[in-house]
N, C-alpha and C positions, 0 to 999 in steps of 0.2 A: 456794652460791647460796641466797638466801632464799626461803622459801615465800611464797605469796600471803597466807596467814594464818599468823602465827607464834604458836604455842602455847608460852607461856613458863612456865606454872605447872604443877605436878604435882598431880593430884588422883586418888587411887586410888579408883575407883568402879565396879569390875567388877560389883558387885551391883545397880547401877541397872538397872531393867528397863523395857521398853516396855509401856505399858498398852494392852491390847486394848479396843477400843470396839465389838466385834462385827463381823460380816461375814466371809465366807470369804476366806482368802488373806492376812489381815493378820498381819504379823510380831508375835509375842507373847513372844519370848524376850529374853535379855539383848542389848543393843546390841553388846557385845563379841563375840557369836557371829557377827556380820557380817564380822569380820576373818578373812581366810584364814589357816589355820594351816600348820605345817610339812608339806611334801609336797603341798599343794593346788595350788601354782603352780610348775611346773618352773623351776628356776634362781633362785627367789626364796624367802626365808624371813623370818619376823618378826624384827626386831631390837629387843630391849628389850621392855618391858611395854606393853600397850595402856593408854591413858589415856582417861577420859571426863570431859568438862567440861559441866556442866549449868546451865541457868537464868541467874541473874545473875552467875555466875562468868565468863561470857563477857566481861564488861566488864574483867576482870583480864587476859584472854588476848588480846583484840583491842583494842589501844590506839587509841581514837578511831574505831573502825569497827563496834562491836557494835550500835549503835542500830538500824541498818537490818535486821539479823538478827532482832532482837526485834520490829520493826515487822511483819515477815512472819510471825512466830510460831515463833521458835526454841525448841526444848526442850533438846537436848543434842547434843554432837558427840563422836565417837570418833576418836582419833588413834592411828595405828600406823605405825611405820617398817618398811621392808622392805630387806633387803640382798641384793645379787646378786654375781656374779663381778666381779673387778677393782675392788673397793671401790665398786661402783655402789650407789645408794640411791634409794628411792622413798618418798615420804610419802603415806599414805592418811588422808583425813578423810571421815567419814560424818556428815552433818548430819541429825538427825531434826527434822522440822518438825511443826506441829500438824495439818496436813492436806495433801492432795495439791496443792491450789491454792497453799498457801504454799511448797511445794517447787518448784513450777513458777516462782513469782515469784523465789525466790532463784536458781534455775538460770538464769533469763533474765538476771539481772544478773551472774552469775559467768562465763557463757560469752559471748564477744564476738560470736558469729555469723560470725566470719571464718575459723573453723577448718574441719576436715573432719568432716562429719556421720558418726556411727557408729550402727549398729543395736545399741544397748546400752541396756537399761532401756526407759524410755518415750521418752527423748531423750538423745542423746549427742553430744559434740563433742570432737575432738582438735585441739589447737593448740600447735605447737612442743613443749614438754616438759610440757604440762598436758593432763589429760583430765578433763572434767566430764560427769556424767550424772545423770539423775533417775529415780527409780522409786518410785511410790507417794508416801509422805510423806518420802522420803529424797533428799538431794542428796549425791552422791559426788564428791570431788575427789582426783585423783592427780597428784602433782607430782614430776617427775624432778629429783633434786638434782644430776644431771649432765646435760649436754645431748648426750652421745654417742648414737649410734644404738642401742647395746645397751640403754641405759637407757630410751630412748623405746619400744623394742619391748616392754619389760616392762609398760608402762602398761595396755595392752588386756587381756592375760590376767589381771592382778590385778583389773582392773575387772570382767571377766566373772565371776570367782570371787565377787566381792561381789554382783553382780547376781543370781546364781543363788540366793543366800541370802535375798534380799528377795522375799517371795512375793506382795506386793500390787502393784497397778498404779494409775496415776493418769492422768486425762484432762487435756487442755488446758482451762483455765477458759473457760466459755461466752463471757464478755465479750471474751476474746482471739480466740476463733473468730469472733465477730461482726465484730470489727474487721478481721481479716485475710481475711475472705471475699471472693470475687469475682475471684480470680486476680491480675490487675494485676502491676505490677513488684514484685520482691522487696524486702522490708525486714526489719529486725530487730525482733521483737516483745518486749514486756515486760509483765509483770503487776504491778499496783501495789496496795499495801495501806495507803498513807499518804503523807504529805507528803515524807518523805525520799526515797522511791523516785520520786515525781513530780518533785522538784527535780533528781534525777539525769538524767532524760530531758528536762526542760524547765527550764533555769536561771531563766527569768523567774518561776517559782513559788517560788523560795527565800524563806522567811520568810512565805509567804502561807498562811493557814489555810483549807483547803478542806473537811476533815471528811467526805470521801466514804467510802462503805462499801467500795468497791473500784474499780479502774480498769485500763485497758490502754492501751498506747502502741505505735506502730510507727514506727521511725525509718528514714527514707530519706536519700539523699545530700543532698537539698536542702530537706527539711522533716520535721516530726514531726507525726503525727496521734494524738490522745488522746481517750479516752472515759472519763468519770468517772461512776460511779453513786452516787446518793444514796437515802435512805430513801423519799422521795416527791418528786413534781414541785414542790411548794411549797418544800421544802428546797433543791432544785436551783436554783430561781429566786432565792431569797434569797441563796444562796451566789454566784451569778453577779453579782448586783447589788453585793454586798460586795467581791468580787474586782475587778470593774471599777473601783469607786470607789477601792480601795486602790492598784491599779496606776496609775490615772490621776493619783494624787497623788504618785507617786514621781518623783524627778528623772530626766529622760531619757526619760520616756514621755509620749505624748500620746494622747488618746482621740478617735477619729473619730466616736464616738457610734453610735447605731443607724443601720444602713444598710438598703438596700431589701430585703435578704433576711432581715431580722429578727435578724441577728447583730450582734455588737459587735466593733469593730476597734481595737486599740491598736498604735501604732507606736513603736519605739525609735529613739533618735537615731543608732544605728549602722546603721540600715536594716532591722532585724528587725521582724517583724510578727506579732502574735498575734490570731487571730480566734476568738471564742467564740460558741457558740450553744446554745440549749436544745433538748432532744428528750425530752419527758416527764420521767422522773426522772433524766435524764442531762445532763451538760454536755459538749459536743463542742468540741475545741480543735484548731486548726491553727497550728503555729508554724513560721515561715519566717525564715531568715537571708539568703536569696538573692533576695528580691523575686518569688517565684512568685505565680501567680494564686491567692490564698488563697480567693477566693470560689468559683471553680470546684472547688478541692480540697475545700472545705467541702460543696459540693453533692454531690460524690461520696461523702463521708464520711456525710452524712445518709442518702443512698440505701442505703448498705451497712448502716448500723446500724438504720435504721427501716423501710426498704423504701419510703420516700416520697422522691420526687425533688424537690429544691428548684428553684425557678424563678429566672430572672434571668440577666443577663450577668455576666461577670467584672468585678471591680473591682481 
């Protein structure tokens, strides 16, 4: 069974260390120290030598998928296999990112949101034979190379052993907290640091240069809501004008122009609709494929993000 991320090159880098930038609780040892050793996890032991892949080497290891890791701020990854009874095997990968927000962003894309939540690290999710969790600047993935119950039972204890070695913690980025505030129906949140992540949650944005400093998205069954932050309000306005012009010129898209709530609506020939609005230094986006009332949804989004209730009836 293939791993989600296949590491195919060997780089002996046990001497690579994590650089401390101050603050209590930050891990400052070798990244290889995060891998449980013999006797730490009952029934499981390291198989082979731990490997570390850093920086641009990731492009050699993840064919066609490394760019989004670097967009978030990838620094290095530790890879270590574990062997259990009856030829069971689990692959451990520990990703070190540049900060806790980057780790949250990578974790938000690596975990589907459809698994079983775990009290592990800052956030954890178990799905089938995969376990993902984040803690501080680290994202940890454990993959059962067999799908039997004995292998799956080994994921959590190995994960807990790694989590205990990571002494730092990380909060949810504020822009994600603002977007998901207010209760409402559950959705799957994402943190964004560039166009690759944005295009993953909103395909209309493929090939469009937004240039935001950060963003957040929450995906529901019938639509997606997005907040993009820019350096200032003028940059946000200029970007909105450019994006609307570019999308309006694309085949299959028509621009409804400015509507009575101040937003801009673009409609796709397949029935999809994108509504964009300004809120100070942010662009707010509602993407729908099912013909929902995007005006009412945008009004609710504006209220959550800015505290100001938009006026007007749905369109």
